[in-house]
C-alpha positions in Angstrom: -83.1 -65.9 34.8 -80.6 -65.4 32.1 -79.8 -61.7 33.1 -76.9 -61.8 35.4 -78.3 -58.6 37.0 -81.3 -60.7 38.2 -79.0 -63.3 39.8 -77.0 -60.5 41.6 -80.2 -59.0 42.8 -81.4 -62.2 44.0 -78.2 -62.7 45.9 -78.0 -59.2 47.4 -81.7 -59.5 48.7 -80.8 -62.8 50.3 -78.0 -61.3 52.1 -80.2 -58.4 53.3 -83.1 -60.8 54.4 -80.6 -63.0 56.3 -78.8 -60.2 58.1 -82.1 -58.7 59.3 -83.2 -62.2 60.5 -79.7 -62.6 62.3 -80.0 -59.3 64.1 -83.5 -60.1 65.3 -82.3 -63.4 66.6 -79.2 -62.0 68.4 -81.5 -59.3 70.1 -83.9 -62.1 71.2 -81.0 -64.1 72.5 -79.7 -61.4 74.7 -83.2 -60.7 76.1 -83.7 -64.4 77.0 -80.0 -64.4 78.5 -81.0 -61.4 80.7 -83.9 -63.0 81.8 -82.0 -66.2 82.7 -79.5 -64.2 84.7 -82.4 -62.4 86.5 -83.8 -65.7 87.3 -80.4 -67.1 88.5 -80.2 -64.1 90.8 -83.6 -64.6 92.2 -82.8 -68.2 92.8 -79.6 -67.2 94.8 -77.5 -69.3 92.3 -73.7 -69.3 92.7 -71.8 -66.1 91.7 -69.7 -68.1 89.3 -72.8 -69.4 87.4 -74.2 -65.8 87.2 -71.0 -64.3 85.9 -70.6 -66.9 83.2 -74.2 -66.1 82.1 -73.4 -62.5 82.1 -70.4 -63.3 79.7 -72.6 -65.2 77.4 -74.9 -62.0 77.3 -72.1 -59.9 76.6 -71.2 -62.0 73.6 -74.8 -61.7 72.3 -74.8 -58.0 72.9 -71.5 -57.4 71.0 -72.9 -59.1 68.0 -75.9 -56.6 67.5 -73.8 -53.6 66.4 -71.5 -55.8 64.0 -74.7 -57.3 62.6 -76.3 -53.8 62.3 -73.2 -52.5 60.5 -73.2 -55.5 58.0 -77.0 -55.0 57.5 -76.6 -51.3 56.8 -73.9 -51.9 54.2 -75.9 -54.7 52.5 -79.0 -52.5 52.5 -77.3 -49.6 51.0 -75.8 -51.8 48.3 -79.1 -53.4 47.3 -80.8 -49.9 47.2 -78.2 -48.7 44.8 -78.7 -51.7 42.7 -82.4 -51.1 42.6 -81.8 -47.4 41.8 -79.5 -48.3 38.9 -81.7 -51.2 37.5 -84.8 -49.4 37.0 -85.5 -51.5 33.8 -86.0 -54.7 35.8 -88.8 -53.0 37.8 -91.5 -55.3 36.6 -89.4 -58.6 37.5 -90.5 -60.6 40.5 -86.8 -60.5 41.9 -87.0 -56.7 41.7 -90.3 -56.6 43.5 -89.0 -58.9 46.0 -86.0 -56.9 46.5 -88.2 -53.8 47.2 -90.2 -55.7 49.8 -87.1 -57.0 51.6 -85.6 -53.5 51.7 -88.9 -52.4 53.3 -88.9 -55.0 55.9 -85.3 -54.6 56.7 -85.6 -50.8 57.3 -87.0 -51.5 60.5 -83.9 -53.2 61.8 -81.7 -50.4 60.7 -80.5 -47.8 63.4 -82.3 -44.7 63.4 -79.1 -42.6 63.1 -77.4 -44.4 60.3 -74.2 -42.0 60.6 -73.3 -43.8 63.8 -72.6 -47.1 61.8 -71.2 -46.0 58.8 -68.3 -44.2 60.4 -67.5 -47.2 62.7 
């Protein structure tokens, strides 16, 4: 991997992959936290405990849009690199980058203008 473009491509691919995974993790965490809160309410737990769990839920929910914004930027950056480095199309790194972009697309918001302006 003597070509510095391949190294950059590999790094940017890793960033997109990590951010997509991070977003999924925060969403799962928020869902689990909501289930925990519902369980606490059903069990009649102390109001203070429930409020604390709701705070934890809010923290998880706040991370999702931030993560989406960072993912969107990284996605666009990687996409531009792929468009400008067509001569690398045959390399494994390029092919992997295309695959990661395709997978990450599912994690992007459906209305991308919302995040780009924020």
